[in-house]
N, C-alpha and C positions, 0 to 999 in steps of 0.2 A: 503493498499500499504505500503510495506516495505521500510524504510528511506533510506537505501544503494541503492535502486533500483532509488527512486526519485532523489537522488544526483547524481548518476552515469550517469542517462540518462537526467538529468536537466528537469524533467517532473512538471511542474507547469501549473496551469489552466490559466495563463495570456499569455503564450508563446507557448501553444499548438495552431496550425493552425495560426500561427502569419502571418501579411502581408510581413515582410522584407523576409521570407525564403521560400516562397511558390513554386518560382521555383529553389530551392537549391535540386539537387537530394540528397545530403549528410544529409540533414535535414529529408527526409522521412522515415518513420517510416517502420521496414523490412517487409517484404511479408509475413512470418511465423507469425508474430503479427497482421496483418491484417486478414490473414486468421482465427486466434483464435476468433477475435473480431466477425468476419462474423459468425462463427460457435456459438459463444455464442447468438449473436442477433437472429439467426434461432430458436434456443432452446426457446428462449422467444416469439416466433412469430412475431419479427420485421424484416424489410427488411434489406437487406444486404447493407455495407457502400461501394460504388463503389468507391468513391475517398480515397486515402489513407490520413492518418494523417502526420504531419510534426512536428517538434518540432524547435524552434528557435537555432540557431548556434550563432547569434550575442549578445544575452543577457543572464544572469543568472536569472532563474526563482526565484520568492519571496519564494516559498514554500521550493527548495532546499536550499537556502541561510537562510532561518531560520532554518531548520533540521542542517545544518552544526554548527552554533552558538549552538543549544542546545545540541548537540553532544560532542561540544568542552567544554562546560560549565560542563556537566555531567562528562567528562573525568576529569576535573579539580577538581570537588567536590569529585570524586572516588579519586584521589591523596591525597587530604585532610584527607579523612576517613583513607586510608591507612597508612597515616604518623602518625594519632592519634591513631590507633591500634597498631602502632610498639612501643609506649610508653611504658614504664614499668608500671603495673599496680597501684604501688604506686604513682607513678606520674599522673595517669589519675583519681584516687582518690582524690588527693591533690587539682588538679585544679578543679573537681567537686566540691569540700567542698568550695573553694574559690569563684567560680561562684555563687554557691547557697548562701553564706554569703554576697557577693557584693550585691545580688538582694534583700536579707532582708534588708540591710543597707540601700539601695536606696529607700526600701519603709518605711523608717522612724524608724525601729525596732532599737532598743537599743544593744549594745554588750551584755548585760546579755540576752535577748530575743534571740539573734542570738547563744548564746553559748548554752543556752537551746534547742533550736529548732535544732540544729545540734549536740548537745552532744559534746560539744566542751571542752577542756580543757582552763584554764584560759590564758597560754601563746598563744596557738593558737588563740584564740577569740581577745586578745589584737593585736597580729601580724595582723591578717586580718583587723581589725577595722583600725589600723594605715595605711597599705597599701590602704583600701579603702577611707581613709581621704586625703593620697597623690594623689590618682587617681581621686577622686572627686573634689577636691579644695574646699571643702565647708567650708562656713564660719562658719555655726553652728556646723559641726561635731568637729571642733578642740578641742573648749572649753568643749563640751560633752566629748570627749574621754579624756581629762586631769582630769574632774571632776568624771568621772565613773571609770577611772583607775588609780586614785591616791591613791598611799599607800597600793596597793594590794586588793583593796575592793572589785574588782572583783574576784577576787580569792577565797577570803574568801566566799563572797556570793555563789560562784558556789559549792563549797565545802559544805556549808550548804544545799544547794538545793538539792545535790547529797544523801546527807545522808538523808535527809527528804524523798526524793523519794524512797530510798532504803528501809527504815522502813515502807513504804507503807500509809505515811501520805498524799502522793498526788494521 
């Protein structure tokens, strides 16, 4: 069943042929729909439905209510995706790199390991690690960052690592 039809006509299992609207002529399903139902029943060799169906006019059905919520959520997420796609590629790449770095830091990786894994230069790795420390407010990460990044040792290590990698020793 199409969601828009279920929403528009309030079609739901618990409100079709409800007790409260049995005698309400406005709740009756149109005769054309009943004719279609009976034709399909005949094709299957089943007896025609003599009494018409009706749909509650006093309550909203659970199914269309849930469908409305899902459609609103889908539209909301589509707007977020469109906003994300509207960002410049460079900003998207930077945010993706930051996200990956934060994930690796949260897994206990050191700034050196993150820099190697993401092919970052020392200033980028240092900046991301400091941002991560501020965001995570970790007791362990602050002394670690000072120890790892003191006197540019991270930069020296990364230069040496890249040189070794370029020469094919790794």
